KOLNUFI-440845 format. One record per residue (C-alpha): residue in one letter; x, y negated, z. Coordinates in steps of 0.5 Angstrom, whole numbers, padded with zeros to 4 digits, always signed. Layout:
BEGIN
aXYZ ...
% end
This chain:
BEGIN
x-0177-0128-0033 x-0172-0132-0029 x-0177-0136-0025 x-0181-0130-0023 x-0175-0128-0018 x-0176-0134-0014 x-0183-0134-0013 x-0183-0127-0010 x-0178-0129-0005 x-0183-0135-0003 x-0189-0131-0003 x-0185-0126+0002 x-0183-0132+0006 x-0190-0135+0007 x-0192-0128+0009 x-0187-0127+0014 x-0189-0134+0017 x-0196-0133+0017 x-0195-0126+0021 x-0191-0130+0026 x-0196-0135+0026 x-0202-0131+0027 x-0198-0127+0033 x-0196-0134+0036 x-0203-0136+0036 x-0206-0129+0039 x-0200-0130+0045 x-0203-0137+0046 x-0210-0134+0047 x-0208-0129+0051 x-0204-0133+0056 x-0208-0139+0056 x-0215-0136+0056 x-0219-0137+0062 x-0220-0130+0065 x-0227-0130+0069 x-0229-0124+0073 x-0235-0120+0071 x-0240-0118+0076 x-0239-0111+0079 x-0232-0111+0076 x-0225-0111+0079 x-0222-0117+0083 x-0218-0122+0079 x-0211-0122+0079 x-0208-0126+0085 x-0201-0127+0088 x-0197-0121+0091 x-0195-0122+0098 x-0188-0122+0099 x-0188-0120+0107 x-0187-0113+0110 x-0193-0110+0112 x-0194-0110+0120 x-0193-0103+0122 x-0192-0100+0129 x-0185-0100+0133 x-0181-0094+0131 x-0185-0092+0124 x-0181-0092+0118 x-0173-0092+0117 x-0168-0095+0122 x-0161-0097+0121 x-0156-0094+0126 x-0149-0096+0126 
% end
């Protein structure tokens, strides 16, 4: 009966490693899978522009000092 205690811990450790491996595999698929746009769907994601939009003079907040 003393040998049965170790097998439970080993089984639990293998279960934890299997769940972690499955999660890692799903993350890799989501990160590296090609995301092709579908016809009639939304536009694919792109880089965000880091410049301020052009606006007419006087529009928006101004700093006074």
